[in-house]
N, C-alpha and C positions, 0 to 999 in steps of 0.2 A: 549681762543684763537680760532679763526674761523677755520673751517674745511678746510684744504688746499690740500685735495686729488685731483689729476687730474681728469678732467671730463672724464667719460667713453666713449669709442669709440663704436659705434653701427653700424650695417650693415643693409642695405635695398636692396630690389630688385628694379632696375631702370626701369621705364616705367610708362605707364598710369595705373590708377586704383590701385595704391599702397597706402595702408593705415597704415602699421605697420613697425616699425623698430625692430631689434632683437639684444639681448645682447649675445646670444649663437650662434656660427657659425654652430652648429649641429642641430639647431631648424628645425623641419620639415616644418614650415611655410616659412622658408628662402630657404631650399634646395629641397623641394618637387616640383613636376611638373616642372622639368627643361625645358620642352618643351615650357613653357610660358615665359621664360626669359633667356637671356644669358649675362646679365650685372648686377653686384652688385656694391655697393659703401659702403665705410666705412667713417663715419664722427663723430664728437663729437655729443653727444646726443642733445645739444641745437640746432645744425644745423638741425638735423633730425626733431625736433619739429617745427623749423621755416619753414620747408618744408610742414608742416601740417600732419606729421606722428605721430602716437601714439605708445606706447610700446606694443609689442606682449604679449598677455596674457598667451601664452604657455611657453615662455622662460623667461619672466619677470612678473610673476603674482603679483597682488597688495598685499600688506601686509594687514592684518586684520583678521577677524574671519575665513575666508576661505583661507587665504594666507599662505605662508610658516611659518610665525611667530607663528601660532597656532599649529603647528605640534609637 
């Protein structure tokens, strides 16, 4: 049976020069330097990727030899 979990909602900082989306609301990449942004958005992950954003490596590290699966 196919995986039917709902798509996760991610958050990003709205504005120019934004490259990452975040899966954790407490990620310092999202909440740090508040003087540089005053607007955030939450969208399904596929929408964030369609905007050209990649996953933040701090709050959503890749799995693999150096990722959380190897701990």
